[in-house]
All heavy atoms as an XYZ file, in Angstrom:
949
protein
N      11.236    -20.543    -12.376
C      11.224    -19.435    -11.440
C      11.212    -18.121    -12.209
O      11.932    -17.976    -13.202
C      12.459    -19.516    -10.547
C      12.608    -18.357     -9.611
S      14.066    -18.565     -8.587
C      13.642    -17.432     -7.312
N      10.417    -17.173    -11.735
C      10.410    -15.850    -12.351
C      11.779    -15.221    -12.215
O      12.437    -15.359    -11.205
C       9.389    -14.945    -11.647
C       7.956    -15.263    -11.938
C       7.039    -14.310    -11.190
C       7.159    -12.926    -11.772
N       6.166    -11.995    -11.252
N      12.202    -14.492    -13.235
C      13.481    -13.801    -13.123
C      13.308    -12.291    -13.029
O      14.273    -11.557    -12.886
C      14.397    -14.149    -14.288
C      13.927    -13.658    -15.641
C      14.941    -14.023    -16.696
C      14.608    -13.363    -18.014
N      15.620    -13.618    -19.013
N      12.093    -11.816    -13.094
C      11.844    -10.377    -13.001
C      10.515    -10.146    -12.299
O       9.716    -11.062    -12.133
C      11.816     -9.758    -14.400
N      10.296     -8.909    -11.908
C       9.054     -8.565    -11.231
C       9.074     -9.032     -9.789
O      10.126     -9.234     -9.194
N       7.908     -9.206     -9.215
C       7.791     -9.589     -7.808
C       8.007    -11.089     -7.682
O       7.316    -11.888     -8.315
C       6.416     -9.168     -7.254
C       6.347     -7.642     -7.218
C       6.182     -9.757     -5.875
C       5.024     -7.083     -6.770
N       8.980    -11.476     -6.851
C       9.322    -12.878     -6.678
C       8.571    -13.534     -5.529
O       8.410    -14.754     -5.518
C      10.827    -13.033     -6.447
C      11.710    -12.575     -7.607
C      13.181    -12.743     -7.233
C      11.401    -13.326     -8.880
N       8.129    -12.757     -4.545
C       7.402    -13.325     -3.417
C       6.139    -13.999     -3.939
O       5.258    -13.350     -4.506
C       7.059    -12.215     -2.413
C       6.297    -12.724     -1.223
O       5.150    -13.123     -1.350
N       6.933    -12.706     -0.073
N       6.048    -15.300     -3.770
C       4.947    -16.054     -4.392
C       3.585    -15.681     -3.833
O       2.596    -15.656     -4.557
C       5.184    -17.550     -4.319
C       5.104    -18.150     -2.948
C       5.375    -19.666     -2.989
N       5.345    -20.226     -1.661
C       4.244    -20.678     -1.072
N       3.107    -20.652     -1.698
N       4.294    -21.162      0.153
N       3.515    -15.380     -2.528
C       2.222    -14.982     -1.959
C       1.762    -13.656     -2.547
O       0.594    -13.491     -2.905
C       2.311    -14.878     -0.448
C       2.466    -16.206      0.239
C       2.588    -16.040      1.737
O       3.086    -15.030      2.223
N       2.131    -17.028      2.471
N       2.673    -12.713     -2.655
C       2.315    -11.401     -3.185
C       2.006    -11.478     -4.668
O       1.023    -10.910     -5.137
C       3.434    -10.389     -2.917
C       3.155     -8.956     -3.314
C       1.855     -8.438     -2.706
C       4.324     -8.065     -2.915
N       2.818    -12.203     -5.415
C       2.593    -12.346     -6.852
C       1.221    -12.965     -7.131
O       0.466    -12.494     -7.983
C       3.705    -13.199     -7.460
O       3.585    -13.258     -8.853
N       0.882    -14.009     -6.394
C      -0.423    -14.660     -6.562
C      -1.570    -13.759     -6.162
O      -2.610    -13.720     -6.825
N      -1.403    -13.012     -5.073
C      -2.460    -12.105     -4.613
C      -2.701    -11.000     -5.638
O      -3.855    -10.643     -5.908
C      -2.090    -11.503     -3.261
N      -1.646    -10.478     -6.221
C      -1.798     -9.423     -7.227
C      -2.508     -9.937     -8.475
O      -3.319     -9.235     -9.070
C      -0.434     -8.840     -7.612
C       0.307     -8.090     -6.510
C       1.680     -7.659     -6.999
C      -0.495     -6.904     -6.017
N      -2.208    -11.189     -8.845
C      -2.836    -11.777    -10.032
C      -4.347    -11.928     -9.855
O      -5.091    -11.933    -10.835
C      -2.206    -13.130    -10.345
N      -4.808    -12.018     -8.624
C      -6.231    -12.199     -8.363
C      -7.014    -10.910     -8.207
O      -8.229    -10.949     -8.000
N      -6.345     -9.764     -8.308
C      -7.045     -8.493     -8.134
C      -7.799     -8.088     -9.391
O      -7.377     -8.395    -10.503
C      -6.042     -7.383     -7.774
C      -5.353     -7.535     -6.428
C      -4.259     -6.486     -6.278
C      -6.356     -7.434     -5.288
N      -8.885     -7.374     -9.197
C      -9.676     -6.871    -10.309
C      -9.990     -5.399    -10.153
O      -9.627     -4.762     -9.151
N     -10.684     -4.870    -11.117
C     -11.038     -3.453    -11.144
C     -11.791     -3.055     -9.881
O     -12.750     -3.702     -9.482
C     -11.892     -3.173    -12.378
C     -12.220     -1.732    -12.555
N     -13.455     -1.306    -12.918
C     -11.468     -0.611    -12.407
C     -13.464      0.014    -13.004
N     -12.262      0.459    -12.689
N     -11.317     -2.006     -9.245
C     -11.966     -1.491     -8.057
C     -11.516     -2.099     -6.753
O     -11.858     -1.595     -5.686
N     -10.758     -3.183     -6.805
C     -10.277     -3.794     -5.571
C      -9.286     -2.868     -4.880
O      -8.532     -2.149     -5.526
C      -9.614     -5.140     -5.834
C     -10.590     -6.220     -6.156
N     -10.245     -7.351     -6.850
C     -11.907     -6.351     -5.873
C     -11.296     -8.129     -6.982
N     -12.328     -7.541     -6.396
N      -9.272     -2.927     -3.563
C      -8.374     -2.102     -2.767
C      -7.151     -2.869     -2.311
O      -7.234     -4.049     -1.981
N      -6.013     -2.155     -2.310
C      -4.757     -2.705     -1.801
C      -4.199     -1.688     -0.815
O      -3.901     -0.553     -1.197
C      -3.733     -2.949     -2.928
C      -2.411     -3.457     -2.346
C      -4.276     -3.901     -3.976
N      -4.074     -2.076      0.431
C      -3.467     -1.212      1.439
C      -1.995     -1.553      1.549
O      -1.642     -2.703      1.803
C      -4.134     -1.392      2.807
C      -3.514     -0.570      3.944
C      -3.809      0.922      3.746
C      -4.004     -1.042      5.290
N      -1.142     -0.562      1.325
C       0.298     -0.698      1.547
C       0.561      0.054      2.841
O       0.269      1.253      2.921
C       1.110     -0.104      0.386
C       2.598     -0.355      0.601
C       0.648     -0.665     -0.953
N       1.090     -0.638      3.855
C       1.147     -0.009      5.170
C       2.481     -0.198      5.869
O       3.252     -1.095      5.546
C       0.014     -0.519      6.042
S       0.064     -2.268      6.430
N       2.691      0.657      6.854
C       3.883      0.564      7.686
C       3.703     -0.550      8.715
O       2.628     -1.146      8.838
C       4.200      1.907      8.344
C       3.099      2.418      9.269
O       2.386      1.603      9.898
O       2.941      3.638      9.372
N       4.766     -0.816      9.455
C       4.749     -1.916     10.410
C       3.814     -1.672     11.595
O       3.438     -2.605     12.284
C       6.168     -2.184     10.915
N       3.401     -0.406     11.799
C       2.550     -0.099     12.937
C       1.074     -0.015     12.644
O       0.267      0.121     13.562
N       0.685     -0.118     11.397
C      -0.731     -0.006     11.035
C      -1.493     -1.226     11.555
O      -1.079     -2.361     11.325
C      -0.879      0.079      9.514
C      -2.292      0.222      9.028
S      -2.903      1.882      9.299
C      -4.300      1.902      8.196
N      -2.603     -1.012     12.259
C      -3.406     -2.162     12.697
C      -3.944     -2.934     11.488
O      -4.446     -2.328     10.537
C      -4.548     -1.523     13.483
C      -4.108     -0.143     13.799
C      -3.155      0.255     12.709
N      -3.834     -4.229     11.530
C      -4.277     -5.080     10.425
C      -5.664     -5.621     10.767
O      -5.823     -6.356     11.744
C      -3.301     -6.251     10.190
C      -1.872     -5.751      9.946
C      -3.790     -7.136      9.057
C      -1.681     -4.958      8.686
N      -6.670     -5.268      9.967
C      -8.026     -5.761     10.253
C      -8.170     -7.242      9.882
O      -7.425     -7.763      9.058
C      -8.908     -4.889      9.344
C      -8.027     -4.521      8.209
C      -6.636     -4.403      8.783
N      -9.129     -7.894     10.500
C      -9.470     -9.258     10.111
C     -10.202     -9.192      8.781
O     -10.947     -8.258      8.519
C     -10.381     -9.902     11.158
C      -9.687    -10.130     12.480
O      -8.455    -10.314     12.483
O     -10.367    -10.109     13.522
N      -9.989    -10.171      7.952
C     -10.733    -10.247      6.701
C      -9.866    -10.213      5.464
O      -9.778    -11.203      4.755
N      -9.218     -9.065      5.154
C      -8.444     -9.017      3.918
C      -7.255     -9.984      3.939
O      -6.734    -10.330      5.004
C      -7.930     -7.579      3.857
C      -8.806     -6.802      4.764
C      -9.243     -7.770      5.823
N      -6.849    -10.402      2.756
C      -5.632    -11.207      2.633
C      -4.447    -10.321      3.001
O      -4.376     -9.165      2.588
C      -5.495    -11.711      1.198
C      -4.317    -12.615      0.989
C      -4.368    -13.249     -0.385
N      -3.236    -14.117     -0.581
C      -3.040    -14.815     -1.680
N      -3.909    -14.742     -2.681
N      -1.986    -15.587     -1.801
N      -3.510    -10.850      3.770
C      -2.349    -10.087      4.225
C      -1.079    -10.761      3.726
O      -0.896    -11.970      3.888
C      -2.301     -9.987      5.761
C      -1.048     -9.245      6.222
C      -3.554     -9.307      6.296
N      -0.212     -9.965      3.109
C       1.132    -10.413      2.776
C       2.063     -9.533      3.595
O       2.162     -8.333      3.364
C       1.438    -10.304      1.271
C       2.883    -10.699      0.996
C       0.483    -11.166      0.457
N       2.707    -10.135      4.578
C       3.572     -9.405      5.499
C       5.007     -9.528      5.024
O       5.611    -10.595      5.114
C       3.412     -9.968      6.911
C       4.072     -9.113      7.965
O       4.929     -8.261      7.622
O       3.736     -9.290      9.149
N       5.549     -8.434      4.504
C       6.917     -8.421      3.998
C       7.909     -7.902      5.030
O       9.116     -7.917      4.784
C       7.007     -7.548      2.739
C       6.119     -7.958      1.567
C       6.265     -6.957      0.426
C       6.453     -9.359      1.093
N       7.413     -7.424      6.174
C       8.283     -6.820      7.187
C       9.338     -7.821      7.652
O       9.019     -8.934      8.065
C       7.469     -6.325      8.373
N      10.589     -7.385      7.568
C      11.711     -8.220      7.978
C      12.333     -7.687      9.269
O      12.584     -8.421     10.195
C      12.753     -8.261      6.854
C      13.993     -9.018      7.186
C      13.965    -10.389      7.354
C      15.197     -8.361      7.332
C      15.115    -11.095      7.667
C      16.353     -9.055      7.645
C      16.317    -10.420      7.813
N      12.538     -6.390      9.285
C      12.987     -5.676     10.472
C      12.663     -4.206     10.254
O      12.246     -3.825      9.159
C      14.465     -5.903     10.753
C      15.389     -5.365      9.695
C      16.841     -5.531     10.129
N      17.684     -5.027      9.064
C      18.731     -5.624      8.587
N      19.095     -6.786      9.083
N      19.436     -5.087      7.628
N      12.845     -3.388     11.267
C      12.489     -1.969     11.154
C      13.148     -1.350      9.924
O      14.366     -1.384      9.773
C      12.895     -1.217     12.410
N      12.302     -0.854      9.022
C      12.785     -0.198      7.816
C      13.036     -1.101      6.628
O      13.333     -0.621      5.534
N      12.917     -2.402      6.796
C      13.223     -3.348      5.716
C      12.038     -4.270      5.489
O      11.653     -4.985      6.422
C      14.479     -4.187      6.049
C      14.784     -5.178      4.935
C      15.663     -3.285      6.307
N      11.466     -4.297      4.300
C      11.697     -3.369      3.197
C      11.004     -2.035      3.474
O      10.024     -1.967      4.224
C      11.080     -4.069      1.991
C       9.966     -4.880      2.562
C      10.441     -5.296      3.940
N      11.491     -1.011      2.830
C      10.921      0.318      3.042
C       9.570      0.455      2.344
O       9.258     -0.284      1.409
C      11.877      1.400      2.521
O      11.879      1.411      1.102
N       8.809      1.411      2.801
C       7.527      1.736      2.184
C       7.732      2.090      0.712
O       7.006      1.610     -0.164
C       6.891      2.903      2.959
C       5.581      3.376      2.419
C       4.442      2.594      2.513
C       5.480      4.634      1.838
C       3.219      3.040      2.028
C       4.265      5.088      1.358
C       3.140      4.291      1.450
N       8.747      2.902      0.423
C       9.008      3.334     -0.955
C       9.348      2.149     -1.855
O       8.845      2.058     -2.984
C      10.137      4.362     -0.989
N      10.180      1.237     -1.379
C      10.559      0.070     -2.185
C       9.345     -0.785     -2.522
O       9.160     -1.202     -3.671
C      11.582     -0.786     -1.442
C      12.941     -0.157     -1.310
C      13.849     -0.926     -0.378
O      13.374     -1.430      0.664
O      15.048     -1.005     -0.689
N       8.528     -1.043     -1.526
C       7.353     -1.890     -1.747
C       6.353     -1.178     -2.647
O       5.825     -1.775     -3.600
C       6.718     -2.299     -0.401
C       5.402     -3.033     -0.623
C       7.685     -3.161      0.399
N       6.089      0.093     -2.381
C       5.139      0.833     -3.202
C       5.588      0.871     -4.660
O       4.792      0.598     -5.568
C       4.952      2.248     -2.655
C       3.942      3.119     -3.399
C       2.548      2.490     -3.384
C       3.909      4.511     -2.798
N       6.849      1.173     -4.903
C       7.335      1.232     -6.283
C       7.266     -0.131     -6.964
O       6.936     -0.222     -8.149
C       8.748      1.803     -6.329
C       8.772      3.298     -6.079
O       7.707      3.957     -6.172
O       9.865      3.829     -5.782
N       7.549     -1.194     -6.223
C       7.422     -2.534     -6.794
C       5.984     -2.862     -7.167
O       5.723     -3.430     -8.231
N       5.053     -2.480     -6.314
C       3.640     -2.717     -6.614
C       3.168     -1.875     -7.789
O       2.411     -2.360     -8.640
C       2.784     -2.429     -5.385
C       2.934     -3.416     -4.232
C       2.182     -2.913     -3.006
C       2.441     -4.798     -4.628
N       3.608     -0.635     -7.851
C       3.182      0.239     -8.947
C       3.701     -0.243    -10.302
O       3.089      0.040    -11.336
C       3.602      1.685     -8.687
C       2.891      2.359     -7.510
C       3.427      3.770     -7.296
C       1.381      2.371     -7.715
N       4.798     -0.986    -10.292
C       5.305     -1.572    -11.537
C       4.430     -2.730    -12.000
O       4.464     -3.095    -13.179
C       6.748     -2.046    -11.338
N       3.628     -3.282    -11.100
C       2.806     -4.452    -11.402
C       1.316     -4.146    -11.554
O       0.581     -4.944    -12.113
C       2.962     -5.494    -10.289
C       4.379     -5.953    -10.046
C       4.846     -7.019    -11.027
O       3.996     -7.754    -11.555
O       6.055     -7.094    -11.262
N       0.856     -3.022    -10.999
C      -0.568     -2.713    -10.936
C      -0.948     -1.490    -11.759
O      -0.132     -0.580    -11.926
C      -0.985     -2.401     -9.489
C      -0.962     -3.511     -8.465
C      -1.247     -2.946     -7.080
C      -1.990     -4.572     -8.819
N      -2.181     -1.460    -12.192
C      -2.790     -0.240    -12.709
C      -3.576      0.349    -11.548
O      -4.408     -0.337    -10.948
C      -3.739     -0.532    -13.896
C      -4.439      0.735    -14.347
C      -2.983     -1.184    -15.038
N      -3.294      1.593    -11.196
C      -3.943      2.235    -10.058
C      -4.753      3.420    -10.558
O      -4.219      4.284    -11.259
C      -2.895      2.692     -9.017
C      -3.549      3.465     -7.880
C      -2.138      1.486     -8.475
N      -6.038      3.456    -10.204
C      -6.879      4.567    -10.643
C      -7.145      5.579     -9.541
O      -7.730      6.624     -9.798
C      -8.185      4.062    -11.248
C      -9.116      3.365    -10.297
C     -10.399      2.895    -10.982
O     -10.384      2.679    -12.212
O     -11.407      2.748    -10.279
N      -6.713      5.281     -8.326
C      -6.902      6.224     -7.236
C      -6.145      5.784     -6.000
O      -5.825      4.610     -5.841
N      -5.828      6.760     -5.139
C      -5.084      6.465     -3.915
C      -5.579      7.372     -2.792
O      -5.922      8.538     -3.030
C      -3.597      6.661     -4.137
N      -5.585      6.824     -1.576
C      -6.033      7.553     -0.392
C      -5.022      7.357      0.724
O      -4.562      6.238      0.957
C      -7.407      7.027      0.072
O      -8.336      7.123     -1.017
C      -7.937      7.820      1.256
N      -4.691      8.452      1.415
C      -3.757      8.412      2.541
C      -4.374      9.142      3.728
O      -5.362      9.871      3.584
C      -2.434      9.056      2.151
N      -3.757      8.969      4.887
C      -4.202      9.667      6.094
C      -3.739     11.120      6.033
O      -2.586     11.395      5.702
C      -3.640      8.993      7.334
N      -4.641     12.038      6.346
C      -4.269     13.455      6.313
C      -3.146     13.774      7.297
O      -2.374     14.702      7.083
C      -5.486     14.344      6.535
C      -6.202     14.147      7.830
C      -7.534     14.877      7.906
O      -8.126     15.212      6.863
O      -7.982     15.102      9.039
N      -2.996     12.978      8.347
C      -1.951     13.203      9.337
C      -0.544     13.054      8.763
O       0.419     13.575      9.317
C      -2.125     12.242     10.523
C      -3.348     12.519     11.371
C      -4.631     11.869     10.879
O      -4.678     11.370      9.719
O      -5.617     11.854     11.636
N      -0.411     12.329      7.653
C       0.909     12.145      7.048
C       1.538     13.485      6.655
O       2.752     13.648      6.698
C       0.847     11.181      5.833
C       0.163     11.821      4.637
C       2.238     10.696      5.449
N       0.709     14.455      6.309
C       1.227     15.749      5.843
C       2.042     16.465      6.907
O       2.994     17.173      6.581
C       0.094     16.636      5.348
C      -0.528     16.064      4.068
C      -1.502     17.013      3.460
N      -2.820     16.800      4.037
C      -3.929     17.330      3.570
N      -3.896     18.148      2.533
N      -5.085     17.066      4.131
N       1.704     16.302      8.173
C       2.468     16.961      9.233
C       3.433     16.013      9.926
O       4.506     16.431     10.357
C       1.529     17.582     10.292
O       0.653     16.581     10.778
C       0.733     18.728      9.691
N       3.103     14.735     10.021
C       3.912     13.786     10.784
C       5.024     13.128      9.975
O       5.988     12.639     10.549
C       3.025     12.704     11.392
N       4.892     13.104      8.651
C       5.877     12.386      7.838
C       6.030     13.063      6.475
O       5.499     12.582      5.468
C       5.432     10.925      7.679
C       6.517     10.041      7.121
O       7.443     10.503      6.477
N       6.380      8.743      7.360
N       6.759     14.178      6.428
C       6.926     14.906      5.161
C       7.556     14.069      4.044
O       7.213     14.244      2.871
C       7.831     16.084      5.541
C       7.677     16.247      7.012
C       7.397     14.871      7.547
N       8.449     13.150      4.392
C       9.070     12.314      3.358
C       8.033     11.420      2.677
O       8.022     11.282      1.450
C      10.192     11.476      3.952
N       7.151     10.808      3.466
C       6.095      9.965      2.891
C       5.110     10.809      2.092
O       4.626     10.382      1.043
C       5.377      9.175      3.979
N       4.825     12.023      2.572
C       3.935     12.925      1.827
C       4.506     13.225      0.453
O       3.803     13.136     -0.558
C       3.714     14.239      2.608
O       3.161     13.926      3.885
C       2.791     15.173      1.862
N       5.784     13.577      0.400
C       6.430     13.879     -0.885
C       6.417     12.662     -1.803
O       6.140     12.779     -3.008
C       7.856     14.362     -0.649
N       6.688     11.495     -1.251
C       6.673     10.261     -2.027
C       5.289     10.019     -2.615
O       5.138      9.775     -3.829
C       7.076      9.089     -1.129
C       6.976      7.702     -1.743
C       8.244      7.386     -2.505
C       6.738      6.669     -0.662
N       4.261     10.096     -1.781
C       2.896      9.825     -2.234
C       2.408     10.858     -3.239
O       1.827     10.508     -4.272
C       1.950      9.743     -1.029
C       2.149      8.534     -0.131
C       1.357      8.690      1.165
C       1.764      7.257     -0.853
N       2.619     12.132     -2.956
C       2.154     13.168     -3.875
C       2.911     13.135     -5.190
O       2.370     13.497     -6.233
C       2.235     14.537     -3.208
C       1.203     14.680     -2.100
C       1.220     16.027     -1.404
O       2.127     16.860     -1.666
O       0.303     16.253     -0.567
N       4.148     12.670     -5.171
C       4.911     12.519     -6.406
C       4.398     11.400     -7.293
O       4.532     11.454     -8.513
N       3.809     10.392     -6.699
C       3.301      9.257     -7.461
C       1.807      9.348     -7.760
O       1.334      8.746     -8.716
C       3.615      7.953     -6.730
C       5.091      7.578     -6.907
C       5.597      6.752     -5.766
N       6.996      6.420     -5.892
C       8.008      7.244     -5.584
N       7.767      8.475     -5.189
N       9.260      6.837     -5.696
N       1.091     10.096     -6.933
C      -0.360     10.208     -7.078
C      -0.769     11.680     -7.043
O      -1.078     12.209     -5.973
C      -1.076      9.445     -5.955
C      -0.623      8.024     -5.807
C       0.176      7.649     -4.726
C      -0.972      7.069     -6.742
C       0.605      6.345     -4.581
C      -0.541      5.753     -6.601
C       0.249      5.388     -5.518
N      -0.795     12.354     -8.189
C      -1.136     13.787     -8.209
C      -2.523     14.093     -7.646
O      -2.743     15.175     -7.118
C      -1.063     14.159     -9.692
C      -0.307     13.068    -10.344
C      -0.457     11.836     -9.503
N      -3.450     13.143     -7.730
C      -4.813     13.345     -7.233
C      -5.043     12.598     -5.920
O      -6.165     12.153     -5.647
C      -5.831     12.887     -8.281
C      -5.769     13.720     -9.545
O      -5.503     14.931     -9.435
O      -5.958     13.162    -10.638
N      -4.013     12.471     -5.112
C      -4.096     11.756     -3.850
C      -5.206     12.342     -2.976
O      -5.287     13.551     -2.790
C      -2.760     11.855     -3.111
C      -2.639     11.138     -1.780
C      -2.726      9.622     -1.963
C      -1.320     11.512     -1.106
N      -6.060     11.475     -2.464
C      -7.124     11.890     -1.544
C      -6.637     11.695     -0.116
O      -5.867     10.767      0.169
C      -8.382     11.059     -1.786
N      -7.081     12.573      0.764
C      -6.723     12.483      2.181
C      -7.985     12.305      3.017
O      -8.999     12.943      2.752
C      -6.000     13.747      2.645
C      -4.607     13.890      2.084
C      -4.356     14.727      1.010
C      -3.542     13.198      2.643
C      -3.077     14.870      0.500
C      -2.258     13.332      2.145
C      -2.033     14.172      1.078
O      -0.764     14.306      0.567
N      -7.880     11.428      4.014
C      -8.946     11.219      4.991
C      -8.285     11.139      6.369
O      -7.084     10.871      6.468
C      -9.745      9.922      4.712
C     -10.466      9.981      3.378
C      -8.846      8.694      4.785
N      -9.034     11.347      7.445
C      -8.456     11.145      8.774
C      -7.946      9.699      8.925
O      -8.502      8.766      8.336
C      -9.620     11.415      9.725
C     -10.547     12.296      8.952
C     -10.427     11.843      7.516
N      -6.906      9.540      9.720
C      -6.293      8.216      9.899
C      -7.306      7.168     10.368
O      -7.284      6.024      9.895
C      -5.130      8.311     10.886
C      -4.362      7.036     11.033
N      -3.711      6.429      9.988
C      -4.148      6.249     12.115
C      -3.124      5.325     10.416
N      -3.375      5.189     11.706
N      -8.199      7.553     11.254
C      -9.218      6.600     11.719
C     -10.097      6.137     10.558
O     -10.496      4.970     10.497
C     -10.064      7.201     12.840
C      -9.308      7.369     14.154
C      -8.742      6.054     14.694
O      -9.459      5.033     14.667
O      -7.582      6.053     15.145
N     -10.393      7.025      9.637
C     -11.193      6.661      8.455
C     -10.404      5.726      7.547
O     -10.958      4.777      6.998
C     -11.624      7.924      7.706
C     -12.404      7.656      6.445
C     -13.802      7.133      6.747
N     -14.513      6.916      5.507
C     -15.202      5.815      5.225
N     -15.332      4.857      6.113
N     -15.803      5.679      4.073
N      -9.095      5.996      7.384
C      -8.265      5.112      6.573
C      -8.251      3.704      7.170
O      -8.334      2.717      6.434
C      -6.839      5.658      6.454
C      -5.922      4.864      5.524
C      -6.395      4.976      4.075
C      -4.484      5.336      5.644
N      -8.183      3.609      8.493
C      -8.229      2.293      9.137
C      -9.565      1.608      8.857
O      -9.600      0.402      8.581
C      -7.983      2.417     10.641
C      -6.543      2.766     10.977
C      -6.198      2.600     12.432
C      -6.856      3.569     13.331
N      -6.359      3.507     14.725
N     -10.662      2.359      8.897
C     -11.973      1.785      8.576
C     -12.009      1.305      7.127
O     -12.509      0.211      6.841
C     -13.087      2.808      8.790
C     -13.332      3.137     10.251
O     -12.902      2.352     11.131
O     -13.942      4.194     10.517
N     -11.506      2.116      6.211
C     -11.498      1.754      4.794
C     -10.632      0.523      4.522
O     -10.933     -0.262      3.617
C     -11.006      2.925      3.937
C     -11.910      4.145      3.868
C     -11.196      5.301      3.174
C     -13.220      3.801      3.159
N      -9.571      0.349      5.309
C      -8.660     -0.769      5.074
C      -9.338     -2.116      5.298
O      -8.928     -3.121      4.719
C      -7.407     -0.640      5.937
O      -7.693     -0.858      7.295
N     -10.395     -2.146      6.096
C     -11.088     -3.414      6.314
C     -11.798     -3.890      5.044
O     -12.080     -5.077      4.902
C     -12.084     -3.310      7.473
O     -13.112     -2.404      7.161
N     -12.052     -2.979      4.111
C     -12.663     -3.355      2.845
C     -11.661     -3.650      1.740
O     -12.046     -3.976      0.623
N     -10.379     -3.553      2.060
C      -9.347     -3.847      1.059
C      -9.354     -5.333      0.726
O      -9.706     -6.175      1.558
C      -7.973     -3.435      1.575
N      -8.982     -5.650     -0.461
C      -8.867     -7.048     -0.881
C      -7.524     -7.635     -0.421
O      -7.408     -8.824     -0.159
C      -8.996     -7.103     -2.400
C      -8.954     -8.450     -3.021
C     -10.257     -9.208     -2.742
N     -10.361    -10.385     -3.547
C     -11.261    -10.568     -4.492
N     -12.145     -9.641     -4.753
N     -11.299    -11.680     -5.172
N      -6.512     -6.747     -0.336
C      -5.154     -7.176     -0.017
C      -4.479     -6.116      0.854
O      -4.633     -4.916      0.597
C      -4.350     -7.371     -1.308
C      -2.857     -7.638     -1.192
C      -2.586     -8.979     -0.507
C      -2.224     -7.611     -2.582
N      -3.739     -6.565      1.856
C      -2.918     -5.676      2.670
C      -1.478     -6.143      2.546
O      -1.182     -7.333      2.742
C      -3.357     -5.681      4.139
C      -4.779     -5.099      4.247
C      -2.379     -4.888      5.008
C      -5.367     -5.123      5.623
N      -0.596     -5.207      2.201
C       0.824     -5.502      2.083
C       1.535     -4.704      3.174
O       1.554     -3.478      3.136
C       1.379     -5.138      0.690
C       2.854     -5.489      0.603
C       0.580     -5.840     -0.405
N       2.097     -5.416      4.140
C       2.764     -4.780      5.280
C       4.252     -4.677      4.998
O       4.902     -5.666      4.686
C       2.515     -5.594      6.546
C       3.073     -4.970      7.806
C       2.598     -5.791      9.015
N       3.170     -5.294     10.231
C       4.229     -5.831     10.844
N       4.805     -6.894     10.334
N       4.683     -5.323     11.961
N       4.776     -3.467      5.102
C       6.193     -3.211      4.893
C       6.896     -3.154      6.250
O       6.251     -3.174      7.291
C       6.415     -1.886      4.149
O       6.137     -0.796      5.036
C       5.518     -1.783      2.920
N       8.200     -3.009      6.228
C       8.957     -2.853      7.459
C       9.121     -1.402      7.867
O       9.876     -1.103      8.783
N       8.417     -0.510      7.172
C       8.556      0.926      7.437
C       8.268      1.235      8.895
O       7.313      0.730      9.466
C       7.602      1.716      6.544
C       7.852      3.207      6.559
C       9.195      3.578      5.981
O       9.507      3.138      4.860
O       9.944      4.306      6.667
N       9.119      2.081      9.485
C       8.982      2.412     10.894
C       8.754      3.902     11.113
O       8.974      4.402     12.201
C      10.229      1.950     11.651
N       8.301      4.613     10.085
C       7.935      6.027     10.229
C       6.418      6.125     10.233
O       5.739      5.351      9.561
C       8.516      6.858      9.077
C      10.046      6.895      9.100
C      10.597      7.668      7.932
N      10.214      7.008      6.688
C      10.179      7.609      5.513
N      10.471      8.874      5.402
N       9.836      6.942      4.431
N       5.845      7.091     10.967
C       4.386      7.162     11.109
C       3.658      7.507      9.812
O       4.166      8.265      8.980
C       4.180      8.266     12.152
C       5.405      9.103     12.075
C       6.526      8.173     11.702
N       2.485      6.943      9.682
C       1.530      7.248      8.603
C       2.047      6.929      7.206
O       1.571      7.496      6.225
C       1.045      8.697      8.693
C       0.427      9.021     10.018
C       1.106      9.803     10.950
C      -0.816      8.515     10.366
C       0.547     10.088     12.190
C      -1.379      8.794     11.603
C      -0.695      9.575     12.511
O      -1.255      9.847     13.733
N       2.997      6.017      7.084
C       3.459      5.576      5.769
C       2.505      4.484      5.290
O       2.828      3.302      5.290
C       4.900      5.081      5.835
N       1.300      4.922      4.920
C       0.225      4.021      4.512
C      -0.501      4.637      3.327
O      -0.688      5.850      3.281
C      -0.790      3.845      5.654
C      -0.154      3.498      6.964
O       0.475      2.465      7.094
N      -0.294      4.376      7.947
N      -0.943      3.797      2.408
C      -1.761      4.285      1.307
C      -2.695      3.166      0.850
O      -2.299      2.001      0.788
C      -0.895      4.809      0.133
C      -0.086      3.700     -0.530
C      -1.738      5.557     -0.891
N      -3.920      3.538      0.575
C      -4.910      2.609      0.053
C      -5.030      2.864     -1.441
O      -5.392      3.968     -1.868
C      -6.256      2.817      0.748
C      -7.384      1.873      0.352
C      -7.028      0.416      0.653
C      -8.668      2.257      1.071
N      -4.691      1.856     -2.233
C      -4.736      1.955     -3.692
C      -6.034      1.341     -4.207
O      -6.493      0.321     -3.690
C      -3.556      1.203     -4.305
C      -2.167      1.533     -3.761
C      -1.123      0.602     -4.383
C      -1.847      2.998     -4.017
N      -6.597      1.944     -5.236
C      -7.775      1.399     -5.911
C      -7.331      0.936     -7.294
O      -6.849      1.736     -8.094
C      -8.896      2.429     -6.000
C     -10.213      1.845     -6.486
C     -11.349      2.852     -6.456
N     -11.117      3.991     -7.320
C     -10.728      5.216     -6.913
N     -10.532      5.460     -5.633
N     -10.545      6.181     -7.774
N      -7.480     -0.353     -7.550
C      -7.011     -0.935     -8.804
C      -7.843     -0.463     -9.991
O      -9.056     -0.325     -9.904
C      -7.064     -2.461     -8.739
S      -5.934     -3.178     -7.551
N      -7.148     -0.268    -11.088
C      -7.787      0.056    -12.351
C      -7.654     -1.116    -13.297
O      -7.359     -2.240    -12.895
N      -7.862     -0.844    -14.564
C      -7.697     -1.867    -15.606
C      -6.710     -1.346    -16.638
O      -6.537     -0.147    -16.812
C      -9.042     -2.230    -16.290
C      -9.946     -2.949    -15.327
C      -9.739     -1.004    -16.833
N      -6.040     -2.256    -17.341
C      -5.000     -1.867    -18.267
C      -5.502     -1.559    -19.672
O      -4.750     -1.210    -20.551
C      -3.892     -2.925    -18.320
C      -4.365     -4.263    -18.824
C      -4.352     -4.561    -20.172
C      -4.830     -5.227    -17.940
C      -4.798     -5.794    -20.633
C      -5.266     -6.458    -18.394
C      -5.253     -6.736    -19.730
N      -6.789     -1.680    -19.915
C      -7.326     -1.385    -21.255
C      -8.361     -0.286    -21.196
O      -8.800      0.117    -20.145
C      -7.924     -2.628    -21.902
C      -8.965     -3.317    -21.067
C     -10.285     -2.911    -21.111
C      -8.629     -4.370    -20.234
C     -11.252     -3.555    -20.345
C      -9.587     -5.016    -19.468
C     -10.892     -4.614    -19.525
């Protein structure tokens, strides 16, 4: 058994299969989940696990070359905005409807228990070399 890193076997396996340019959507409990991408649903109850906990755990495991969020987060969820801008200085913003469209092309969707609006980000995987 792993003693460090991500222990959830579905998530650990899904991350191992990602490659350069693949998309990973980290989303709140209210984000519509499109058909197609692999989904790892970590939501246990409202707020558990939090968006921040899941995002930080993923960032410890992934190389990320870009991130996109819904522009609505800037007015509807200042805490999520601060979190995202602190981790992604070049964060791109698109309308929420566009983010939902883009999420259908993600390789992996990780659903958190977050219960605040627009706590969603689409990550673009990079390479470690």
